[in-house]
C-alpha positions in Angstrom: -43.8 60.8 24.7 -42.8 60.6 28.4 -40.6 57.6 29.2 -40.2 56.1 32.6 -38.1 53.4 34.3 -39.0 51.5 37.5 -36.7 49.3 39.6 -38.5 47.1 42.1 -35.4 46.3 44.0 -34.6 42.9 45.6 -31.6 43.3 48.0 -28.5 41.8 46.6 -30.3 40.7 43.5 -29.9 44.3 42.5 -26.5 43.4 41.0 -28.6 42.4 37.9 -29.9 46.0 37.5 -26.4 47.3 38.1 -25.4 45.5 34.9 -28.4 46.9 33.0 -27.6 50.5 34.0 -24.0 50.2 33.0 -25.2 49.1 29.6 -27.7 52.0 29.3 -25.0 54.5 30.3 -22.7 53.0 27.7 -25.4 53.5 25.1 -26.3 57.0 26.3 -29.9 56.0 27.1 -31.8 58.2 29.5 -35.4 58.5 30.7 -37.7 61.3 31.7 -38.9 59.6 34.9 -37.2 57.4 37.5 -39.0 55.4 40.3 -37.3 53.0 42.6 -38.2 50.6 45.4 -35.8 49.6 48.1 -32.3 48.9 46.7 -33.8 49.7 43.3 -34.1 53.3 44.3 -30.4 53.5 45.1 -29.3 51.7 41.9 -31.5 54.1 39.8 -30.0 57.1 41.5 -26.5 56.1 40.3 -27.8 55.5 36.8 -29.6 58.8 36.7 -26.4 60.5 37.9 -24.4 58.8 35.1 -22.0 57.1 37.5 -21.0 54.0 35.5 -19.7 51.2 37.7 -20.8 52.7 41.0 -23.6 50.2 41.6 -21.4 47.2 40.9 -18.9 48.4 43.5 -21.5 47.9 46.2 -22.1 44.3 45.3 -18.6 43.2 44.2 -16.6 45.1 46.9 -18.4 46.9 49.7 -21.0 44.2 50.5 -18.1 42.0 51.7 -17.1 44.4 54.5 -18.2 43.6 58.0 -19.9 47.0 58.6 -22.1 46.6 55.5 -24.2 43.6 56.5 -24.4 40.6 58.6 -26.0 38.9 61.6 -23.6 40.5 64.0 -24.9 43.9 62.9 -28.4 42.6 63.4 -27.7 41.3 66.9 -25.8 44.4 68.0 -27.7 47.2 66.3 -31.0 45.7 65.0 -30.0 46.2 61.4 -28.9 43.2 59.2 -28.0 45.8 56.6 -26.1 48.8 58.1 -28.0 51.4 56.1 -26.1 54.3 57.7 -22.9 52.7 56.4 -24.3 52.0 52.9 -26.0 55.4 52.4 -24.0 57.4 54.8 -20.4 56.5 55.3 -19.9 55.3 51.7 -22.3 57.4 49.8 -22.5 61.0 51.1 -20.3 63.8 50.0 -16.8 63.2 51.4 -17.5 59.4 51.5 -15.6 56.7 49.8 -18.0 56.5 46.8 -20.4 59.4 47.0 -23.6 59.7 45.0 -23.4 62.6 42.6 -26.7 64.2 43.7 -26.0 67.4 41.8 -25.7 65.4 38.5 -29.1 63.8 39.3 -30.7 67.2 39.8 -29.0 68.8 36.7 -30.9 66.3 34.5 -34.1 68.2 35.4 -36.0 64.8 35.4 -38.3 63.3 38.0 -37.0 60.8 40.6 -39.0 59.1 43.4 -38.1 56.5 46.0 -40.9 54.4 47.5 -41.1 53.8 51.2 -43.7 52.5 53.6 -44.9 54.7 56.5 -44.3 52.7 59.6 -47.4 53.8 61.4 -50.0 53.8 58.6 -48.6 51.1 56.4 -49.2 53.3 53.3 -46.7 54.0 50.6 -44.8 57.3 50.6 -43.0 58.6 47.6 -39.9 60.7 48.4 -38.9 63.0 45.6 -35.5 64.3 44.3 -35.8 67.6 46.2 -35.5 65.5 49.5 -32.1 64.2 48.5 -29.0 66.1 49.4 -25.3 65.3 48.9 -24.9 65.0 52.7 -28.2 63.5 53.5 -29.4 60.3 51.7 -31.8 59.1 54.4 -34.5 58.7 51.7 -32.6 55.6 50.6 -32.4 54.3 54.2 -36.2 54.6 54.4 -36.9 52.9 51.1 -34.5 49.9 51.9 -35.4 49.2 55.5 -36.7 45.6 55.3 -39.0 45.0 58.3 -37.3 43.1 61.2 -34.0 42.8 59.3 -33.8 46.6 59.8 -35.2 49.1 62.2 -37.6 51.7 60.8 -35.7 54.7 59.5 -36.5 58.3 60.4 -37.0 61.0 57.8 -38.7 64.3 58.5 -39.9 63.3 61.9 -41.6 60.1 60.7 -40.5 56.5 60.4 -40.4 54.3 57.3 -39.8 50.7 56.2 -39.0 49.2 52.8 -41.2 50.5 50.0 -41.8 47.0 48.7 -44.2 46.3 51.7 -46.8 48.7 50.4 -46.2 49.3 46.7 -44.0 46.5 45.3 -44.5 47.3 41.6 -45.5 50.9 41.5 -46.5 51.2 37.8 -49.7 53.0 38.7 -47.8 55.8 40.3 -45.8 56.3 37.1 -48.9 56.4 34.9 -50.6 58.8 37.3 -47.5 61.0 36.9 -48.0 61.1 33.1 -45.6 58.4 31.9 -46.6 57.0 28.5 -43.9 54.3 28.0 -42.6 52.3 30.9 -39.6 49.9 31.5 -39.8 47.9 34.7 -36.6 46.2 36.0 -37.8 43.1 38.0 -34.5 41.6 39.4 -36.2 38.2 39.2 -37.7 36.1 36.5 -40.4 38.3 35.1 -43.3 35.8 35.4 -42.4 34.8 39.0 -45.3 35.3 41.4 -44.9 35.9 45.1 -45.9 33.2 47.7 -47.5 33.9 51.0 -45.2 35.4 53.6 -43.7 32.8 55.9 -43.2 33.0 59.7 -46.1 35.3 60.2 -46.5 34.6 63.9 -42.9 35.5 64.5 -43.2 38.6 62.4 -46.3 39.7 64.2 -44.5 39.6 67.5 -41.5 41.5 66.1 -43.7 44.1 64.5 -46.2 44.5 67.3 -45.5 48.2 67.4 -46.2 48.4 63.6 -49.4 46.5 63.0 -50.2 48.2 59.7 -46.8 47.2 58.3 -47.4 43.6 59.5 -50.7 43.7 57.7 -48.8 44.8 54.6 -46.7 41.7 54.8 -49.7 39.4 55.3 -51.2 40.6 52.0 -48.1 41.6 50.1 -48.1 38.5 47.9 -51.6 39.3 46.8 -50.7 43.0 46.0 -47.5 42.0 44.2 -49.3 39.4 42.0 -52.2 41.8 41.3 -49.8 44.6 40.2 -47.8 42.1 38.1 -50.9 40.9 36.3 -51.9 44.5 35.6 -48.4 45.3 34.4 -48.6 42.3 32.0 -51.7 43.8 30.5 -49.9 47.1 30.0 -47.1 45.2 28.3 -49.6 43.5 25.9 -50.8 46.9 24.9 -47.3 48.0 24.1 -47.0 50.5 26.9 -44.5 48.6 29.0 -41.5 46.3 29.0 -40.6 43.9 31.8 -36.9 43.0 32.1 -35.7 40.3 34.5 -33.1 37.6 34.5 -34.0 34.1 33.2 -32.0 32.7 36.2 -30.7 34.3 39.4 -27.4 32.4 39.3 -27.8 31.5 43.0 -28.1 35.1 44.2 -30.8 35.8 46.8 -31.9 38.9 48.8 -29.3 38.5 51.5 -26.8 35.8 50.2 -23.3 36.9 49.2 -21.4 35.0 46.5 -18.9 36.9 44.3 -19.0 34.5 41.4 -22.8 34.5 41.4 -22.9 38.3 41.6 -20.5 38.5 38.6 -22.7 36.1 36.5 -25.9 38.0 37.4 -24.3 41.4 36.6 -23.3 40.0 33.2 -26.9 38.9 32.6 -28.1 42.4 33.4 -25.5 44.0 31.1 -26.6 41.8 28.2 -30.3 42.4 28.9 -29.8 46.1 28.6 -29.9 45.5 24.9 -33.6 44.6 25.2 -34.4 48.0 26.6 -32.5 49.6 23.7 -34.4 47.6 21.2 -37.8 48.4 22.9 -37.2 52.1 22.9 -36.1 52.0 19.2 -39.2 50.1 18.3 -41.3 52.8 20.0 -39.5 55.5 18.1 -37.9 57.0 21.2 -34.3 56.5 20.2 
């Protein structure tokens, strides 16, 4: 039975999945297939590499540094999140907290990061072979929230956040042969998305990327459709949704150390649900 795990991301709410992955590492739980969206891709990579505690460093320490994020970055450079700092300065080989890419690859398992092609608006799935110790641009591409970040260049094309075009990519996992799926939601599991706000402003800001703007217009419909279909998979026993019952005041771009710590703890505790699910299915 091929097992898979998806992390749909959610900016700073990813501190929840940081707790989950530390729990799974403590239990020695691994998967055959890893698929991440936005910050979820970065968090999954640390988990896949077995780097316990690395994810929480980004939320409880690095996120408070001026180069990491902030409106000053956005005004000066066009990026609220300084993706080159997060996935470059901090994370590449020789950086302060490098991702162990070689450990990821030694697992022999599949890894994908979802992004959105800036010109076509279609999802693009980067694979593990496109990640190198000194080049983590794949994560820049997957995490570049439109308007909050400029599109990111990888292989001569430009990309935005994967959540624009495939927010809950369960179908990709099933197409790749996954039989049993765990999906980390980083929000209450039954929460539906509302229509995107400030559309006129976004249309002006994304005038060079009309297909990405269209993605944002219909994103709530796609998210809610994929969520409804995932719930049906769960009813069939093929999937498990894991999300916090409360976000503890954490949002996509809001920093609060105490709230982060509470949400991390919720994630760590909820890791037990994944353990129980896999045991019930005879995987562990």
